[in-house]
Every structure is written in C-alpha cells, then in structure tokens.
All heavy atoms as a GROMACS GRO file, in nm:
protein
  515
    1MET      N    1   0.086  -0.118   0.000
    1MET     CA    2   0.000   0.001   0.000
    1MET      C    3   0.090   0.126   0.000
    1MET      O    4   0.176   0.138   0.084
    1MET     CB    5  -0.088  -0.002   0.123
    1MET     CG    6  -0.188   0.107   0.130
    1MET     SD    7  -0.292   0.068   0.270
    1MET     CE    8  -0.435   0.145   0.245
    2PRO      N    9   0.068   0.215  -0.095
    2PRO     CA   10   0.157   0.332  -0.104
    2PRO      C   11   0.136   0.430   0.012
    2PRO      O   12   0.027   0.442   0.064
    2PRO     CB   13   0.116   0.395  -0.237
    2PRO     CG   14  -0.022   0.348  -0.261
    2PRO     CD   15  -0.033   0.213  -0.198
    3LYS      N   16   0.240   0.497   0.049
    3LYS     CA   17   0.232   0.603   0.150
    3LYS      C   18   0.151   0.719   0.090
    3LYS      O   19   0.165   0.752  -0.027
    3LYS     CB   20   0.371   0.651   0.191
    3LYS     CG   21   0.455   0.554   0.262
    3LYS     CD   22   0.420   0.556   0.408
    3LYS     CE   23   0.520   0.466   0.483
    3LYS     NZ   24   0.481   0.442   0.616
    4LYS      N   25   0.070   0.782   0.175
    4LYS     CA   26  -0.005   0.899   0.134
    4LYS      C   27   0.069   1.024   0.176
    4LYS      O   28   0.102   1.038   0.294
    4LYS     CB   29  -0.145   0.894   0.197
    4LYS     CG   30  -0.226   0.778   0.151
    4LYS     CD   31  -0.358   0.775   0.225
    4LYS     CE   32  -0.438   0.653   0.184
    4LYS     NZ   33  -0.562   0.642   0.262
    5ILE      N   34   0.092   1.114   0.081
    5ILE     CA   35   0.169   1.235   0.108
    5ILE      C   36   0.083   1.359   0.067
    5ILE      O   37   0.032   1.364  -0.041
    5ILE     CB   38   0.301   1.237   0.031
    5ILE    CG1   39   0.386   1.116   0.070
    5ILE    CG2   40   0.374   1.368   0.054
    5ILE    CD1   41   0.513   1.104  -0.008
    6ASN      N   42   0.074   1.451   0.160
    6ASN     CA   43   0.005   1.577   0.134
    6ASN      C   44   0.109   1.688   0.124
    6ASN      O   45   0.190   1.706   0.214
    6ASN     CB   46  -0.090   1.609   0.250
    6ASN     CG   47  -0.170   1.734   0.227
    6ASN    OD1   48  -0.181   1.784   0.115
    6ASN    ND2   49  -0.227   1.790   0.332
    7ILE      N   50   0.110   1.755   0.012
    7ILE     CA   51   0.202   1.866  -0.010
    7ILE      C   52   0.125   1.998   0.004
    7ILE      O   53   0.033   2.022  -0.074
    7ILE     CB   54   0.272   1.857  -0.146
    7ILE    CG1   55   0.354   1.728  -0.154
    7ILE    CG2   56   0.362   1.979  -0.168
    7ILE    CD1   57   0.420   1.704  -0.284
    8ILE      N   58   0.163   2.078   0.104
    8ILE     CA   59   0.101   2.208   0.122
    8ILE      C   60   0.194   2.314   0.068
    8ILE      O   61   0.310   2.319   0.108
    8ILE     CB   62   0.069   2.231   0.271
    8ILE    CG1   63  -0.027   2.124   0.320
    8ILE    CG2   64   0.017   2.372   0.296
    8ILE    CD1   65  -0.048   2.122   0.471
    9THR      N   66   0.145   2.397  -0.020
    9THR     CA   67   0.228   2.499  -0.084
    9THR      C   68   0.187   2.637  -0.034
    9THR      O   69   0.070   2.673  -0.037
    9THR     CB   70   0.215   2.491  -0.238
    9THR    OG1   71   0.245   2.359  -0.281
    9THR    CG2   72   0.307   2.590  -0.306
   10MET      N   73   0.285   2.712   0.010
   10MET     CA   74   0.263   2.849   0.059
   10MET      C   75   0.367   2.938  -0.009
   10MET      O   76   0.477   2.891  -0.044
   10MET     CB   77   0.282   2.856   0.208
   10MET     CG   78   0.196   2.759   0.283
   10MET     SD   79   0.240   2.754   0.455
   10MET     CE   80   0.086   2.812   0.524
   11GLY      N   81   0.330   3.062  -0.034
   11GLY     CA   82   0.427   3.156  -0.086
   11GLY      C   83   0.400   3.183  -0.234
   11GLY      O   84   0.289   3.178  -0.283
   12CYS      N   85   0.510   3.210  -0.304
   12CYS     CA   86   0.503   3.258  -0.445
   12CYS      C   87   0.474   3.145  -0.543
   12CYS      O   88   0.476   3.027  -0.509
   12CYS     CB   89   0.630   3.331  -0.481
   12CYS     SG   90   0.774   3.223  -0.491
   13SER      N   91   0.455   3.186  -0.668
   13SER     CA   92   0.427   3.088  -0.773
   13SER      C   93   0.546   2.996  -0.797
   13SER      O   94   0.524   2.881  -0.844
   13SER     CB   95   0.387   3.160  -0.903
   13SER     OG   96   0.492   3.248  -0.942
   14LYS      N   97   0.663   3.037  -0.768
   14LYS     CA   98   0.781   2.947  -0.781
   14LYS      C   99   0.765   2.826  -0.689
   14LYS      O  100   0.799   2.714  -0.724
   14LYS     CB  101   0.913   3.025  -0.747
   14LYS     CG  102   1.034   2.939  -0.740
   14LYS     CD  103   1.081   2.894  -0.875
   14LYS     CE  104   1.217   2.826  -0.869
   14LYS     NZ  105   1.214   2.687  -0.898
   15ASN      N  106   0.712   2.848  -0.571
   15ASN     CA  107   0.686   2.738  -0.479
   15ASN      C  108   0.585   2.640  -0.538
   15ASN      O  109   0.599   2.518  -0.520
   15ASN     CB  110   0.635   2.788  -0.344
   15ASN     CG  111   0.740   2.864  -0.271
   15ASN    OD1  112   0.825   2.930  -0.331
   15ASN    ND2  113   0.740   2.860  -0.140
   16LEU      N  114   0.486   2.690  -0.609
   16LEU     CA  115   0.386   2.602  -0.669
   16LEU      C  116   0.452   2.516  -0.777
   16LEU      O  117   0.426   2.396  -0.783
   16LEU     CB  118   0.270   2.684  -0.728
   16LEU     CG  119   0.159   2.605  -0.791
   16LEU    CD1  120   0.098   2.506  -0.694
   16LEU    CD2  121   0.053   2.700  -0.846
   17VAL      N  122   0.536   2.575  -0.856
   17VAL     CA  123   0.610   2.498  -0.960
   17VAL      C  124   0.695   2.391  -0.894
   17VAL      O  125   0.695   2.274  -0.939
   17VAL     CB  126   0.696   2.593  -1.046
   17VAL    CG1  127   0.790   2.514  -1.136
   17VAL    CG2  128   0.609   2.687  -1.127
   18ASP      N  129   0.766   2.426  -0.786
   18ASP     CA  130   0.847   2.326  -0.716
   18ASP      C  131   0.764   2.213  -0.659
   18ASP      O  132   0.797   2.095  -0.669
   18ASP     CB  133   0.925   2.391  -0.601
   18ASP     CG  134   1.034   2.487  -0.651
   18ASP    OD1  135   1.075   2.477  -0.770
   18ASP    OD2  136   1.078   2.571  -0.571
   19SER      N  137   0.645   2.247  -0.603
   19SER     CA  138   0.557   2.144  -0.550
   19SER      C  139   0.505   2.052  -0.658
   19SER      O  140   0.496   1.932  -0.639
   19SER     CB  141   0.438   2.211  -0.477
   19SER     OG  142   0.479   2.270  -0.358
   20GLU      N  143   0.473   2.110  -0.775
   20GLU     CA  144   0.422   2.027  -0.885
   20GLU      C  145   0.533   1.931  -0.932
   20GLU      O  146   0.504   1.815  -0.963
   20GLU     CB  147   0.376   2.115  -0.998
   20GLU     CG  148   0.247   2.189  -0.967
   20GLU     CD  149   0.207   2.294  -1.069
   20GLU    OE1  150   0.293   2.334  -1.152
   20GLU    OE2  151   0.092   2.339  -1.062
   21GLN      N  152   0.656   1.976  -0.938
   21GLN     CA  153   0.766   1.888  -0.976
   21GLN      C  154   0.782   1.776  -0.873
   21GLN      O  155   0.802   1.659  -0.909
   21GLN     CB  156   0.896   1.966  -0.992
   21GLN     CG  157   0.898   2.058  -1.111
   21GLN     CD  158   1.020   2.145  -1.117
   21GLN    OE1  159   1.094   2.160  -1.019
   21GLN    NE2  160   1.047   2.203  -1.233
   22LEU      N  161   0.777   1.813  -0.747
   22LEU     CA  162   0.790   1.712  -0.641
   22LEU      C  163   0.677   1.609  -0.648
   22LEU      O  164   0.697   1.489  -0.633
   22LEU     CB  165   0.793   1.779  -0.505
   22LEU     CG  166   0.802   1.691  -0.382
   22LEU    CD1  167   0.927   1.602  -0.388
   22LEU    CD2  168   0.800   1.775  -0.256
   23MET      N  169   0.555   1.658  -0.674
   23MET     CA  170   0.438   1.570  -0.685
   23MET      C  171   0.457   1.470  -0.797
   23MET      O  172   0.426   1.351  -0.780
   23MET     CB  173   0.311   1.651  -0.705
   23MET     CG  174   0.272   1.730  -0.582
   23MET     SD  175   0.134   1.843  -0.612
   23MET     CE  176   0.002   1.727  -0.634
   24ARG      N  177   0.507   1.515  -0.912
   24ARG     CA  178   0.531   1.424  -1.024
   24ARG      C  179   0.634   1.316  -0.989
   24ARG      O  180   0.616   1.199  -1.022
   24ARG     CB  181   0.574   1.502  -1.147
   24ARG     CG  182   0.461   1.571  -1.220
   24ARG     CD  183   0.501   1.624  -1.355
   24ARG     NE  184   0.604   1.727  -1.347
   24ARG     CZ  185   0.581   1.858  -1.330
   24ARG    NH1  186   0.456   1.900  -1.319
   24ARG    NH2  187   0.678   1.943  -1.323
   25GLN      N  188   0.739   1.358  -0.921
   25GLN     CA  189   0.842   1.262  -0.883
   25GLN      C  190   0.789   1.158  -0.783
   25GLN      O  191   0.819   1.039  -0.795
   25GLN     CB  192   0.964   1.334  -0.822
   25GLN     CG  193   1.041   1.415  -0.922
   25GLN     CD  194   1.149   1.502  -0.859
   25GLN    OE1  195   1.156   1.515  -0.735
   25GLN    NE2  196   1.231   1.560  -0.940
   26LEU      N  197   0.712   1.206  -0.686
   26LEU     CA  198   0.657   1.112  -0.587
   26LEU      C  199   0.556   1.019  -0.652
   26LEU      O  200   0.555   0.899  -0.622
   26LEU     CB  201   0.592   1.192  -0.473
   26LEU     CG  202   0.689   1.266  -0.383
   26LEU    CD1  203   0.613   1.366  -0.295
   26LEU    CD2  204   0.772   1.169  -0.300
   27ASP      N  205   0.475   1.071  -0.736
   27ASP     CA  206   0.373   0.989  -0.808
   27ASP      C  207   0.443   0.883  -0.894
   27ASP      O  208   0.398   0.768  -0.898
   27ASP     CB  209   0.286   1.080  -0.896
   27ASP     CG  210   0.170   1.002  -0.959
   27ASP    OD1  211   0.090   0.941  -0.886
   27ASP    OD2  212   0.161   1.001  -1.083
   28ALA      N  213   0.550   0.920  -0.960
   28ALA     CA  214   0.626   0.825  -1.044
   28ALA      C  215   0.688   0.714  -0.959
   28ALA      O  216   0.717   0.606  -1.010
   28ALA     CB  217   0.736   0.898  -1.122
   29ASN      N  218   0.706   0.741  -0.828
   29ASN     CA  219   0.763   0.644  -0.739
   29ASN      C  220   0.657   0.575  -0.654
   29ASN      O  221   0.685   0.523  -0.546
   29ASN     CB  222   0.871   0.706  -0.651
   29ASN     CG  223   0.998   0.731  -0.729
   29ASN    OD1  224   1.071   0.637  -0.756
   29ASN    ND2  225   1.023   0.854  -0.770
   30LYS      N  226   0.531   0.581  -0.705
   30LYS     CA  227   0.420   0.505  -0.648
   30LYS      C  228   0.367   0.554  -0.511
   30LYS      O  229   0.311   0.478  -0.437
   30LYS     CB  230   0.454   0.353  -0.635
   30LYS     CG  231   0.506   0.296  -0.765
   30LYS     CD  232   0.408   0.302  -0.877
   30LYS     CE  233   0.464   0.235  -1.001
   30LYS     NZ  234   0.424   0.290  -1.123
   31PHE      N  235   0.391   0.684  -0.484
   31PHE     CA  236   0.326   0.741  -0.366
   31PHE      C  237   0.191   0.796  -0.403
   31PHE      O  238   0.171   0.834  -0.519
   31PHE     CB  239   0.416   0.853  -0.309
   31PHE     CG  240   0.541   0.807  -0.243
   31PHE    CD1  241   0.660   0.803  -0.317
   31PHE    CD2  242   0.544   0.769  -0.112
   31PHE    CE1  243   0.778   0.762  -0.258
   31PHE    CE2  244   0.661   0.727  -0.052
   31PHE     CZ  245   0.777   0.721  -0.126
   32GLU      N  246   0.100   0.800  -0.312
   32GLU     CA  247  -0.030   0.861  -0.332
   32GLU      C  248  -0.018   1.006  -0.288
   32GLU      O  249   0.005   1.031  -0.168
   32GLU     CB  250  -0.137   0.788  -0.254
   32GLU     CG  251  -0.276   0.831  -0.288
   32GLU     CD  252  -0.379   0.748  -0.216
   32GLU    OE1  253  -0.347   0.638  -0.166
   32GLU    OE2  254  -0.498   0.791  -0.211
   33VAL      N  255  -0.030   1.100  -0.380
   33VAL     CA  256   0.003   1.240  -0.350
   33VAL      C  257  -0.123   1.327  -0.356
   33VAL      O  258  -0.203   1.317  -0.449
   33VAL     CB  259   0.107   1.294  -0.449
   33VAL    CG1  260   0.148   1.435  -0.414
   33VAL    CG2  261   0.232   1.205  -0.451
   34PHE      N  262  -0.138   1.412  -0.258
   34PHE     CA  263  -0.247   1.511  -0.250
   34PHE      C  264  -0.183   1.651  -0.244
   34PHE      O  265  -0.068   1.665  -0.198
   34PHE     CB  266  -0.334   1.493  -0.126
   34PHE     CG  267  -0.386   1.356  -0.107
   34PHE    CD1  268  -0.330   1.269  -0.015
   34PHE    CD2  269  -0.490   1.306  -0.187
   34PHE    CE1  270  -0.377   1.141   0.003
   34PHE    CE2  271  -0.537   1.178  -0.170
   34PHE     CZ  272  -0.480   1.096  -0.074
   35HIS      N  273  -0.258   1.752  -0.288
   35HIS     CA  274  -0.209   1.886  -0.281
   35HIS      C  275  -0.304   1.974  -0.199
   35HIS      O  276  -0.424   1.980  -0.231
   35HIS     CB  277  -0.192   1.948  -0.422
   35HIS     CG  278  -0.123   2.080  -0.420
   35HIS    ND1  279  -0.187   2.195  -0.452
   35HIS    CD2  280   0.004   2.113  -0.389
   35HIS    CE1  281  -0.104   2.295  -0.441
   35HIS    NE2  282   0.012   2.250  -0.405
   36ASP      N  283  -0.254   2.036  -0.096
   36ASP     CA  284  -0.334   2.123  -0.007
   36ASP      C  285  -0.466   2.056   0.035
   36ASP      O  286  -0.574   2.113   0.023
   36ASP     CB  287  -0.363   2.257  -0.075
   36ASP     CG  288  -0.238   2.342  -0.093
   36ASP    OD1  289  -0.147   2.331  -0.009
   36ASP    OD2  290  -0.234   2.419  -0.189
   37SER      N  291  -0.452   1.934   0.082
   37SER     CA  292  -0.569   1.850   0.110
   37SER      C  293  -0.595   1.834   0.260
   37SER      O  294  -0.501   1.841   0.342
   37SER     CB  295  -0.551   1.715   0.047
   37SER     OG  296  -0.657   1.629   0.078
   38ASP      N  297  -0.719   1.811   0.294
   38ASP     CA  298  -0.755   1.777   0.433
   38ASP      C  299  -0.764   1.627   0.453
   38ASP      O  300  -0.801   1.580   0.560
   38ASP     CB  301  -0.888   1.843   0.470
   38ASP     CG  302  -0.880   1.991   0.484
   38ASP    OD1  303  -0.770   2.042   0.514
   38ASP    OD2  304  -0.982   2.059   0.467
   39LYS      N  305  -0.732   1.550   0.347
   39LYS     CA  306  -0.739   1.406   0.357
   39LYS      C  307  -0.632   1.352   0.450
   39LYS      O  308  -0.528   1.416   0.466
   39LYS     CB  309  -0.718   1.341   0.217
   39LYS     CG  310  -0.825   1.371   0.119
   39LYS     CD  311  -0.794   1.303  -0.013
   39LYS     CE  312  -0.901   1.337  -0.115
   39LYS     NZ  313  -0.875   1.276  -0.243
   40ASP      N  314  -0.659   1.240   0.513
   40ASP     CA  315  -0.558   1.178   0.598
   40ASP      C  316  -0.437   1.140   0.516
   40ASP      O  317  -0.449   1.092   0.405
   40ASP     CB  318  -0.614   1.051   0.665
   40ASP     CG  319  -0.716   1.083   0.776
   40ASP    OD1  320  -0.709   1.197   0.830
   40ASP    OD2  321  -0.796   0.995   0.807
   41SER      N  322  -0.319   1.166   0.571
   41SER     CA  323  -0.195   1.129   0.501
   41SER      C  324  -0.095   1.082   0.602
   41SER      O  325  -0.104   1.107   0.721
   41SER     CB  326  -0.142   1.250   0.423
   41SER     OG  327  -0.117   1.359   0.514
   42ASP      N  328   0.002   1.006   0.553
   42ASP     CA  329   0.111   0.955   0.634
   42ASP      C  330   0.220   1.060   0.655
   42ASP      O  331   0.289   1.064   0.756
   42ASP     CB  332   0.174   0.832   0.571
   42ASP     CG  333   0.071   0.719   0.553
   42ASP    OD1  334   0.007   0.682   0.651
   42ASP    OD2  335   0.053   0.675   0.438
   43ILE      N  336   0.238   1.145   0.553
   43ILE     CA  337   0.343   1.244   0.552
   43ILE      C  338   0.286   1.375   0.504
   43ILE      O  339   0.207   1.378   0.407
   43ILE     CB  340   0.461   1.203   0.458
   43ILE    CG1  341   0.520   1.068   0.505
   43ILE    CG2  342   0.564   1.308   0.446
   43ILE    CD1  343   0.612   1.003   0.404
   44VAL      N  344   0.326   1.487   0.564
   44VAL     CA  345   0.288   1.622   0.518
   44VAL      C  346   0.416   1.699   0.489
   44VAL      O  347   0.509   1.701   0.571
   44VAL     CB  348   0.205   1.696   0.624
   44VAL    CG1  349   0.176   1.837   0.578
   44VAL    CG2  350   0.077   1.622   0.655
   45ILE      N  351   0.423   1.752   0.369
   45ILE     CA  352   0.536   1.835   0.330
   45ILE      C  353   0.484   1.977   0.312
   45ILE      O  354   0.389   2.000   0.237
   45ILE     CB  355   0.598   1.788   0.197
   45ILE    CG1  356   0.653   1.646   0.215
   45ILE    CG2  357   0.707   1.884   0.148
   45ILE    CD1  358   0.698   1.581   0.085
   46ILE      N  359   0.543   2.072   0.383
   46ILE     CA  360   0.508   2.213   0.367
   46ILE      C  361   0.616   2.280   0.286
   46ILE      O  362   0.730   2.293   0.332
   46ILE     CB  363   0.486   2.282   0.504
   46ILE    CG1  364   0.377   2.211   0.581
   46ILE    CG2  365   0.455   2.431   0.482
   46ILE    CD1  366   0.357   2.260   0.723
   47ASN      N  367   0.583   2.323   0.168
   47ASN     CA  368   0.676   2.391   0.078
   47ASN      C  369   0.648   2.542   0.087
   47ASN      O  370   0.541   2.587   0.049
   47ASN     CB  371   0.659   2.341  -0.065
   47ASN     CG  372   0.751   2.408  -0.161
   47ASN    OD1  373   0.851   2.470  -0.124
   47ASN    ND2  374   0.721   2.398  -0.289
   48THR      N  375   0.741   2.616   0.140
   48THR     CA  376   0.721   2.758   0.158
   48THR      C  377   0.848   2.838   0.137
   48THR      O  378   0.953   2.780   0.110
   48THR     CB  379   0.664   2.782   0.300
   48THR    OG1  380   0.624   2.920   0.310
   48THR    CG2  381   0.765   2.751   0.406
   49CYS      N  382   0.838   2.968   0.152
   49CYS     CA  383   0.949   3.058   0.136
   49CYS      C  384   1.008   3.090   0.274
   49CYS      O  385   0.933   3.114   0.369
   49CYS     CB  386   0.897   3.188   0.070
   49CYS     SG  387   1.023   3.317   0.059
   50GLY      N  388   1.138   3.091   0.283
   50GLY     CA  389   1.204   3.122   0.408
   50GLY      C  390   1.263   3.262   0.410
   50GLY      O  391   1.330   3.299   0.506
   51PHE      N  392   1.240   3.338   0.306
   51PHE     CA  393   1.301   3.471   0.295
   51PHE      C  394   1.209   3.585   0.331
   51PHE      O  395   1.254   3.693   0.362
   51PHE     CB  396   1.352   3.494   0.151
   51PHE     CG  397   1.458   3.393   0.113
   51PHE    CD1  398   1.427   3.289   0.029
   51PHE    CD2  399   1.587   3.405   0.163
   51PHE    CE1  400   1.527   3.196  -0.004
   51PHE    CE2  401   1.684   3.312   0.130
   51PHE     CZ  402   1.652   3.208   0.045
   52ILE      N  403   1.079   3.561   0.323
   52ILE     CA  404   0.980   3.667   0.350
   52ILE      C  405   0.921   3.640   0.488
   52ILE      O  406   0.867   3.531   0.512
   52ILE     CB  407   0.872   3.668   0.240
   52ILE    CG1  408   0.936   3.696   0.103
   52ILE    CG2  409   0.764   3.771   0.272
   52ILE    CD1  410   0.844   3.677  -0.013
   53ASN      N  411   0.927   3.737   0.577
   53ASN     CA  412   0.881   3.717   0.714
   53ASN      C  413   0.738   3.668   0.723
   53ASN      O  414   0.707   3.580   0.802
   53ASN     CB  415   0.900   3.845   0.797
   53ASN     CG  416   1.039   3.854   0.854
   53ASN    OD1  417   1.111   3.756   0.866
   53ASN    ND2  418   1.081   3.974   0.893
   54ASP      N  419   0.649   3.726   0.645
   54ASP     CA  420   0.508   3.686   0.651
   54ASP      C  421   0.492   3.538   0.613
   54ASP      O  422   0.416   3.462   0.675
   54ASP     CB  423   0.420   3.769   0.560
   54ASP     CG  424   0.399   3.914   0.607
   54ASP    OD1  425   0.427   3.936   0.727
   54ASP    OD2  426   0.360   3.999   0.528
   55ALA      N  427   0.568   3.493   0.513
   55ALA     CA  428   0.563   3.354   0.471
   55ALA      C  429   0.619   3.263   0.580
   55ALA      O  430   0.563   3.154   0.605
   55ALA     CB  431   0.638   3.334   0.341
   56LYS      N  432   0.726   3.306   0.645
   56LYS     CA  433   0.784   3.225   0.755
   56LYS      C  434   0.682   3.211   0.868
   56LYS      O  435   0.662   3.100   0.918
   56LYS     CB  436   0.911   3.291   0.808
   56LYS     CG  437   1.031   3.268   0.718
   56LYS     CD  438   1.160   3.300   0.788
   56LYS     CE  439   1.188   3.448   0.793
   56LYS     NZ  440   1.322   3.480   0.839
   57GLU      N  441   0.621   3.320   0.905
   57GLU     CA  442   0.521   3.317   1.014
   57GLU      C  443   0.401   3.230   0.978
   57GLU      O  444   0.352   3.152   1.060
   57GLU     CB  445   0.478   3.458   1.050
   57GLU     CG  446   0.586   3.538   1.118
   57GLU     CD  447   0.545   3.680   1.150
   57GLU    OE1  448   0.424   3.707   1.157
   57GLU    OE2  449   0.637   3.764   1.162
   58GLU      N  450   0.352   3.240   0.856
   58GLU     CA  451   0.242   3.158   0.810
   58GLU      C  452   0.279   3.009   0.813
   58GLU      O  453   0.198   2.927   0.855
   58GLU     CB  454   0.202   3.200   0.668
   58GLU     CG  455   0.078   3.130   0.616
   58GLU     CD  456   0.040   3.177   0.475
   58GLU    OE1  457   0.120   3.245   0.409
   58GLU    OE2  458  -0.069   3.136   0.431
   59SER      N  459   0.399   2.980   0.775
   59SER     CA  460   0.446   2.840   0.777
   59SER      C  461   0.454   2.786   0.919
   59SER      O  462   0.412   2.672   0.945
   59SER     CB  463   0.585   2.828   0.711
   59SER     OG  464   0.580   2.873   0.580
   60ILE      N  465   0.506   2.863   1.010
   60ILE     CA  466   0.516   2.822   1.148
   60ILE      C  467   0.377   2.796   1.206
   60ILE      O  468   0.352   2.697   1.272
   60ILE     CB  469   0.592   2.926   1.232
   60ILE    CG1  470   0.743   2.923   1.190
   60ILE    CG2  471   0.578   2.898   1.383
   60ILE    CD1  472   0.823   3.040   1.242
   61ASP      N  473   0.281   2.887   1.174
   61ASP     CA  474   0.142   2.868   1.219
   61ASP      C  475   0.085   2.738   1.164
   61ASP      O  476   0.014   2.664   1.234
   61ASP     CB  477   0.055   2.988   1.177
   61ASP     CG  478   0.087   3.115   1.256
   61ASP    OD1  479   0.152   3.103   1.362
   61ASP    OD2  480   0.045   3.223   1.208
   62MET      N  481   0.114   2.708   1.035
   62MET     CA  482   0.066   2.585   0.975
   62MET      C  483   0.121   2.460   1.046
   62MET      O  484   0.048   2.365   1.071
   62MET     CB  485   0.102   2.582   0.826
   62MET     CG  486   0.064   2.455   0.754
   62MET     SD  487  -0.113   2.429   0.736
   62MET     CE  488  -0.156   2.558   0.621
   63ILE      N  489   0.245   2.464   1.078
   63ILE     CA  490   0.311   2.350   1.145
   63ILE      C  491   0.252   2.327   1.284
   63ILE      O  492   0.230   2.214   1.328
   63ILE     CB  493   0.463   2.370   1.152
   63ILE    CG1  494   0.522   2.361   1.010
   63ILE    CG2  495   0.530   2.268   1.244
   63ILE    CD1  496   0.665   2.409   1.000
   64LEU      N  497   0.226   2.437   1.353
   64LEU     CA  498   0.177   2.428   1.491
   64LEU      C  499   0.030   2.389   1.502
   64LEU      O  500  -0.018   2.356   1.612
   64LEU     CB  501   0.199   2.562   1.563
   64LEU     CG  502   0.347   2.597   1.582
   64LEU    CD1  503   0.356   2.734   1.644
   64LEU    CD2  504   0.421   2.494   1.663
   65ARG      N  505  -0.044   2.387   1.392
   65ARG     CA  506  -0.184   2.349   1.396
   65ARG      C  507  -0.204   2.208   1.436
   65ARG      O  508  -0.160   2.110   1.418
   65ARG     CB  509  -0.249   2.363   1.259
   65ARG     CG  510  -0.299   2.504   1.240
   65ARG     CD  511  -0.404   2.504   1.134
   65ARG     NE  512  -0.357   2.583   1.021
   65ARG     CZ  513  -0.417   2.582   0.906
   65ARG    NH1  514  -0.518   2.502   0.883
   65ARG    NH2  515  -0.379   2.658   0.809
   0.00000   0.00000   0.00000
C-alpha cells in the first residue's frame, strides 16, 4: 500500500512549480500524493518561502496546527 503524502504549498508561484515537480516525482515512485488537502496522510510536506517574514510566520502557524 503506497504512502499517502500531502504537499501544502505556501508563498510565491515558484513554490507552486516546485511542489508540482515534487508531486510528479513522488507519483512516479508510487506514492499517493495530494495537494493542499484535508485528507488523511502519512506524511505532510510544507513547501514555503524562508526569505519573506510573513511567509515564515504563516508556515510556522501551519506546522503548529
């Protein structure tokens, strides 16, 4: 049974492109991948920007939920 991975994307459009590339790679390796989903998953990846303070704070809030 494949691992379920939820990729949450925050920040600029470059982050979305990076998430889409990661999703394709994971899918090709037989993982079940969701994007910004509330579905149950085994792994959650938060892809965000570390250079903009607002994005950093938003990411920390997401992790602490």
